[in-house]
C-alpha positions in Angstrom: -17.4 9.9 26.7 -15.9 11.3 23.5 -17.5 14.4 22.0 -17.7 14.1 18.2 -17.4 17.6 16.5 -19.8 18.6 13.8 -16.9 19.6 11.5 -13.4 18.3 11.1 -10.1 19.0 9.3 -9.6 17.1 6.0 -8.0 17.2 2.6 -10.3 17.3 -0.4 -9.4 16.1 -3.9 -11.4 18.5 -6.0 -10.4 17.2 -9.4 -7.7 15.4 -11.4 -4.5 17.1 -12.0 -1.6 18.7 -10.1 -1.2 19.5 -6.4 -3.6 22.4 -6.6 -6.4 19.8 -6.8 -5.7 19.1 -3.0 -7.5 21.5 -0.6 -7.0 21.5 3.2 -10.1 22.6 5.0 -11.2 22.7 8.6 -15.0 22.9 8.0 -15.7 19.5 6.4 -18.8 17.9 8.0 -17.8 15.0 10.2 -19.1 11.8 8.6 -21.8 9.7 10.3 -21.7 5.9 10.2 -24.3 4.3 8.0 -25.7 0.8 8.4 -23.0 -1.7 9.4 -20.3 1.1 9.7 -18.1 2.5 12.4 -16.8 6.0 12.9 -13.0 6.1 13.4 -10.9 8.9 14.8 -7.9 8.8 12.6 -4.5 8.5 14.3 -2.3 7.9 11.3 -2.7 7.8 7.5 0.2 6.8 5.2 1.0 8.3 1.8 0.9 5.7 -1.1 1.4 5.5 -4.8 -2.4 5.0 -5.2 -2.9 8.5 -3.8 -0.8 10.1 -6.5 -2.1 7.8 -9.2 -5.7 8.6 -8.4 -5.1 12.3 -8.3 -3.5 12.3 -11.8 -6.0 9.8 -13.2 -3.2 7.3 -14.0 -5.5 4.3 -13.6 -7.9 5.4 -16.4 -8.3 7.4 -19.5 -7.9 10.7 -17.6 -11.6 11.0 -16.7 -12.5 8.2 -14.3 -9.5 8.1 -12.0 -10.6 5.0 -10.1 -9.1 1.5 -9.8 -11.3 0.3 -12.7 -14.8 0.9 -11.5 -17.2 3.7 -12.1 -15.9 7.3 -12.1 -15.0 8.7 -8.7 -17.4 11.0 -6.9 -15.5 14.3 -6.4 -14.7 16.0 -4.1 -13.0 12.9 -2.5 -11.1 12.5 0.7 -8.1 10.3 -0.2 -6.1 8.0 2.0 -5.8 4.2 1.6 -4.2 3.8 5.0 -6.2 4.2 8.2 -5.2 3.5 11.8 -7.4 4.9 14.6 -9.9 4.4 17.3 -13.6 3.5 16.9 -15.5 6.4 18.5 -19.0 5.8 17.0 -21.1 3.2 15.3 -24.3 2.6 13.5 -27.2 0.5 14.9 -26.5 -3.2 14.6 -22.8 -2.9 15.3 -21.9 -4.2 18.8 -21.4 -1.4 21.3 -18.4 -3.2 22.6 -16.5 -2.0 19.5 -16.4 1.5 20.9 -12.8 2.3 22.0 -11.2 -0.4 19.8 -7.9 0.4 18.1 -8.3 -0.7 14.5 -6.6 -0.9 11.1 -8.9 -0.6 8.1 -8.6 -3.1 5.3 -7.5 -1.2 2.2 -8.8 -3.6 -0.5 -12.3 -4.5 0.6 -13.8 -7.5 -1.4 -17.3 -6.9 -2.8 -17.7 -10.0 -5.0 -20.6 -10.3 -7.5 -21.8 -13.1 -9.8 -20.3 -11.2 -12.7 -17.0 -10.3 -11.0 -16.0 -12.6 -8.1 -12.9 -10.4 -7.6 -14.7 -7.1 -7.4 -13.6 -4.8 -4.6 -13.6 -1.2 -3.3 -10.7 0.8 -2.0 -10.9 3.2 0.9 -9.8 6.6 -0.2 -10.8 5.8 -3.8 -14.3 4.5 -4.0 -15.2 6.2 -0.7 -13.7 8.7 1.6 -10.4 7.7 3.3 -7.9 8.7 5.9 -6.8 12.2 4.9 -9.1 13.4 7.7 -9.6 13.5 11.4 -12.5 11.1 11.2 -13.6 8.5 8.7 -16.3 5.8 8.4 -15.7 2.3 7.3 -17.6 -1.0 7.2 -17.3 -2.7 10.6 -16.1 -6.0 9.1 -13.2 -4.1 7.4 -12.1 -2.4 10.6 -9.9 -5.0 12.2 -9.1 -4.7 15.9 -5.3 -4.7 16.7 -3.3 -5.0 19.9 0.2 -3.6 19.5 2.6 -1.3 21.2 3.3 0.5 17.9 2.1 4.1 17.6 -0.8 5.1 15.5 1.6 6.7 13.0 3.6 3.5 12.8 0.4 1.4 12.3 -0.9 3.9 9.8 2.1 3.1 7.5 1.0 -0.5 7.1 -2.4 -1.2 5.4 -1.8 -0.4 1.7 1.9 -1.1 1.2 2.1 -4.2 3.3 -1.1 -5.8 2.1 0.1 -5.1 -1.5 3.4 -6.8 -0.8 1.9 -9.7 1.0 -0.7 -10.1 -1.7 1.9 -10.7 -4.5 4.2 -12.8 -2.2 1.2 -15.0 -1.4 0.3 -15.3 -5.1 3.8 -16.4 -6.1 3.8 -18.8 -3.2 7.2 -17.6 -2.1 9.0 -19.9 0.4 12.6 -20.4 1.5 13.9 -19.4 -2.0 16.0 -16.8 -3.7 13.8 -13.7 -4.4 14.7 -10.4 -6.0 12.7 -7.3 -5.0 12.8 -4.1 -7.0 12.0 -0.7 -5.6 13.1 -2.1 -2.3 13.5 1.3 -0.5 9.8 2.3 -1.1 6.8 1.5 1.0 5.8 -1.7 -0.9 9.5 -2.6 -1.3 10.5 -2.3 2.3 7.3 -4.3 3.2 8.2 -7.0 0.7 11.8 -7.4 2.1 10.4 -8.0 5.6 7.6 -10.2 4.5 9.9 -12.3 2.3 12.3 -12.8 5.2 9.6 -14.0 7.5 9.0 -16.8 5.0 12.6 -17.8 5.1 13.6 -16.4 1.7 17.1 -15.2 0.7 16.4 -11.6 -0.3 18.2 -9.7 -3.0 17.0 -6.1 -2.9 17.3 -3.5 -5.7 17.8 0.0 -4.4 19.6 3.3 -5.0 23.1 3.2 -3.5 22.4 5.9 -1.0 19.6 3.8 0.6 21.4 0.5 0.5 22.3 0.4 4.2 18.8 1.1 5.4 17.3 -1.5 3.1 19.9 -4.1 4.4 18.9 -3.2 8.0 15.4 -4.4 7.2 16.7 -7.9 6.5 17.9 -7.9 2.8 20.7 -10.4 2.3 22.1 -8.5 -0.6 21.4 -5.0 -2.0 22.2 -4.3 -5.6 22.2 -0.8 -7.2 19.2 -0.1 -9.3 21.5 0.6 -12.3 23.4 -2.7 -11.9 23.5 -5.3 -14.7 21.5 -8.0 -13.0 22.6 -10.8 -15.4 26.3 -10.0 -14.8 25.8 -9.6 -11.0 23.6 -12.6 -10.4 23.9 -14.8 -13.5 21.2 -16.2 -15.8 18.7 -18.6 -14.3 19.7 -17.8 -10.7 16.5 -16.5 -9.1 13.4 -18.4 -8.1 11.0 -15.5 -7.7 10.9 -11.8 -8.8 8.7 -9.3 -6.9 8.5 -6.2 -9.1 7.0 -2.8 -8.3 9.0 -1.0 -11.0 8.6 -2.7 -14.4 9.8 -0.4 -17.2 13.3 -1.0 -18.7 14.4 -3.4 -16.0 11.7 -6.0 -16.8 13.7 -8.0 -19.4 16.6 -8.4 -16.9 14.3 -9.9 -14.3 13.0 -12.4 -16.9 16.6 -13.2 -17.8 17.7 -14.0 -14.2 14.7 -16.2 -13.4 15.4 -19.9 -13.4 13.4 -22.4 -15.4 10.1 -22.7 -13.6 10.6 -19.4 -11.9 7.8 -16.9 -11.0 7.5 -13.2 -11.7 5.0 -11.1 -9.8 4.1 -7.5 -10.2 2.0 -5.0 -8.2 3.2 -1.7 -9.7 4.9 0.0 -12.7 6.5 3.1 -11.3 9.3 2.7 -13.9 6.8 2.6 -16.7 3.9 0.3 -17.6 5.0 -0.8 -21.0 7.7 -3.5 -21.2 9.2 -5.8 -23.8 8.8 -9.6 -23.4 10.4 -12.2 -25.5 7.7 -14.8 -25.4 10.3 -17.5 -26.1 11.7 -16.9 -22.7 8.3 -17.3 -21.2 7.6 -20.7 -22.7 11.0 -22.2 -23.0 11.8 -21.5 -19.4 8.3 -22.5 -18.2 7.8 -19.2 -16.3 4.7 -18.1 -14.5 3.7 -14.4 -14.5 1.4 -13.0 -11.8 -0.3 -9.7 -11.3 -2.1 -8.9 -8.1 -4.5 -6.3 -7.1 -7.5 -8.1 -5.5 -6.6 -9.5 -2.1 -8.3 -12.4 -0.3 -9.5 -11.3 3.1 -7.0 -13.5 4.8 -4.1 -11.3 3.5 -5.0 -8.4 5.8 -6.0 -10.7 8.7 -2.6 -12.3 8.5 -0.9 -8.9 8.5 -2.6 -8.0 11.8 -1.2 -11.3 13.2 2.3 -10.6 12.0 2.2 -7.2 13.7 0.8 -8.6 17.0 3.5 -11.2 17.0 6.2 -8.7 16.2 7.2 -10.6 13.0 7.5 -7.3 11.0 8.2 -3.7 11.9 7.3 -0.3 10.6 9.7 2.0 8.9 8.3 5.6 9.0 10.7 8.1 7.5 8.8 11.3 8.3 5.3 12.6 9.4 3.3 15.5 8.2 0.2 17.3 9.3 -2.9 17.3 7.1 -2.3 20.9 6.1 1.1 19.7 4.8 -0.3 17.2 2.4 1.2 18.9 -0.7 4.7 18.8 0.8 4.1 15.2 1.8 3.1 14.1 -1.7 5.9 16.1 -3.3 8.4 14.4 -0.9 6.8 11.0 -1.8 7.2 11.6 -5.6 10.8 12.8 -5.1 11.6 9.3 -3.6 14.5 10.5 -1.4 13.4 8.6 1.6 13.2 4.9 2.7 10.0 3.4 4.0 6.8 5.4 4.5 5.6 9.0 4.9 2.6 9.3 7.2 0.0 12.1 7.8 -0.8 12.9 11.4 -4.3 14.3 11.7 -3.6 15.4 15.3 -0.7 17.7 14.2 -1.7 21.3 13.9 -1.3 23.5 10.8 
C-alpha cells in the first residue's frame, strides 16, 4: 500500500516573466483526484517550448499566457509531459487502474458546439508534471507497457504528439520531407516519426549536432545556414515540417514541388514571415498549422513505443529544484533531443 504524503515538492509559476517567476517548494499540498480523475506519482517530466512560452506569456498579449483560452490561474505548476504510476483515484474510476504505468495526453480535447477543436493542456490550463504528484482525467492517462525508464517515457508526450500531429495533417508518406529544427525535441521526434512512415528525411540542424541527428534516421543533414535552393534545387521536396519559421520560411516554399505541403507547429525563429502569394497558388501548395490533436494521435504514439518503432533521446536530467538551470539549458539549445525533470532526484 502506497502512503500518499500530505505535501510534496513542486515548482510554482507565480507570474509571467523571467526565471525568478519559478519557485521550488517542498510544502505544496498533494493534489486529490476529483470526479473521473486519477492521482499519478510522477516519474519523469520533460521540458518543452510551451513551458518557456507560457512563462513569458508568448501566446498572448502578455497578460493571459494561455494557449488561447481564458487567463491562467496562478500560481501554476507547469509541465506538459507526464509519465508516472497511478497511486490514487476518485470514485467511479476502476480500482484496477491502481499501479498502472501511464503517459498523460498533453492536448486533451474538450469540444463544444461553438468550438469543436477546443482543448486543454496539462501544465497550462491545469497543474502539470513539475511536481512529485499530479492529477489527470482518467481517460487522458493512457496505460503503457514498455521497458523504457520513466525519464525516457517522460520525454515523449508533448514533443512527439506535436510532431505526429503535423505529420498526420500533411499526410506524409514515402516521400521527400524536409524537417527544420531537427535537433530539438519536436525535430528529433519528427525525424523518427517520418522515417517510420517510409519518408526520405532531410534534416536541418546546426553542424555540431549533425551526427546525432543522422543517428536518429535522417538520410541527409543540412546546416541551418545552408542555401536550401542551391543545396536541394527548386521544386524538389514533397513536404516541409517546420518548427522554426522566421527567415527560412521563404526557402522552404521555394523548394516545395508543385502540389507540395507545408506544415508548421512552431515559430522559434520568429512568428512573422514573408509569403509571395503567387508561389502559393501557382504551385498549388497546401499550408497546414496544427495545434489541436485528434485523440488517435496520442493513442498511436503509445502503440509506436510499445512496438519499439521509435526511441527516446534524453540529453540530460535535472531535479525539480534545478528547474531554472534546466530551462536555461533548454533556451541555450546546445543539446540534442530532450531535457527531463526527475521528481525523485533530491535537491
